[in-house]
ZAMARGU-4260 file (C-alpha; in steps of 0.2 Angstrom, whole numbers, plus 5000, padded with zeros to 4 digits):
<rodrens>
0) 5527/4923/4741 | 5509/4927/4742 | 5499/4932/4727 | 5496/4949/4735 | 5515/4952/4737
5) 5518/4948/4719 | 5504/4959/4713 | 5511/4974/4723 | 5529/4971/4717 | 5522/4970/4699
10) 5513/4986/4701 | 5528/4995/4709 | 5538/4991/4693 | 5527/5004/4684 | 5526/5016/4698
15) 5540/5014/4710 | 5538/5030/4720 | 5519/5027/4723 | 5517/5030/4741 | 5501/5020/4743
20) 5509/5005/4734 | 5525/5006/4744 | 5514/5007/4760 | 5503/4992/4755 | 5519/4982/4751
25) 5526/4985/4768 | 5509/4980/4776 | 5509/4964/4766 | 5527/4960/4772 | 5522/4963/4790
30) 5507/4952/4788 | 5519/4938/4781 | 5529/4940/4797 | 5543/4949/4788 | 5544/4964/4800
35) 5562/4969/4795 | 5557/4971/4777 | 5542/4981/4782 | 5553/4992/4792 | 5565/4995/4778
40) 5551/4999/4766 | 5542/5010/4777 | 5558/5020/4782 | 5561/5022/4763 | 5544/5028/4760
45) 5545/5041/4773 | 5562/5047/4766 | 5553/5050/4750 | 5536/5056/4757 | 5538/5063/4774
50) 5520/5068/4774 | 5513/5050/4772 | 5504/5051/4788 | 5498/5033/4790 | 5516/5026/4789
55) 5521/5034/4805 | 5509/5023/4815 | 5513/5007/4806 | 5532/5011/4808 | 5530/5014/4826
60) 5521/4998/4828 | 5535/4988/4818 | 5548/4996/4830 | 5538/4991/4845 | 5537/4973/4838
65) 5556/4972/4837 | 5559/4980/4854 | 5566/4997/4847 | 5556/5007/4859 | 5566/5023/4857
70) 5564/5023/4838 | 5545/5019/4840 | 5544/5035/4852 | 5553/5046/4839 | 5542/5039/4825
75) 5526/5043/4834 | 5532/5060/4839 | 5537/5065/4821 | 5520/5058/4816 | 5511/5069/4828
80) 5520/5084/4822 | 5515/5080/4804 | 5497/5077/4809 | 5496/5094/4818 | 5503/5103/4802
85) 5490/5093/4792 | 5476/5097/4805 | 5472/5078/4805 | 5465/5076/4823 | 5460/5058/4820
90) 5478/5053/4816 | 5485/5064/4829 | 5474/5056/4842 | 5479/5038/4836 | 5498/5043/4837
95) 5496/5051/4854 | 5487/5035/4860 | 5501/5024/4854 | 5514/5035/4862 | 5505/5035/4878
100) 5504/5016/4878 | 5523/5015/4876 | 5525/5027/4891 | 5514/5016/4903
</rodrens>
């Protein structure tokens, strides 16, 4: 287990519902080629905090890596809707682009 993973796990003991720490932990698992754990953590994060916009893009990418294209499409679509409500055009554009790449 990487030092970074250990640090994040320790930090989450004090703040288990911290969205950023959970997101960072999922990213770290993905970086260590454990995409199934990254998916599990990101899904749990979005159940707790559906407005954590960055997680939609990453979760969609994780689904793509595992061949779950329908789930990726659904995830990007949900993220686009959240981005619209938050008036976050940059995130909306990134999610739209990811969705279009899937449809090609």
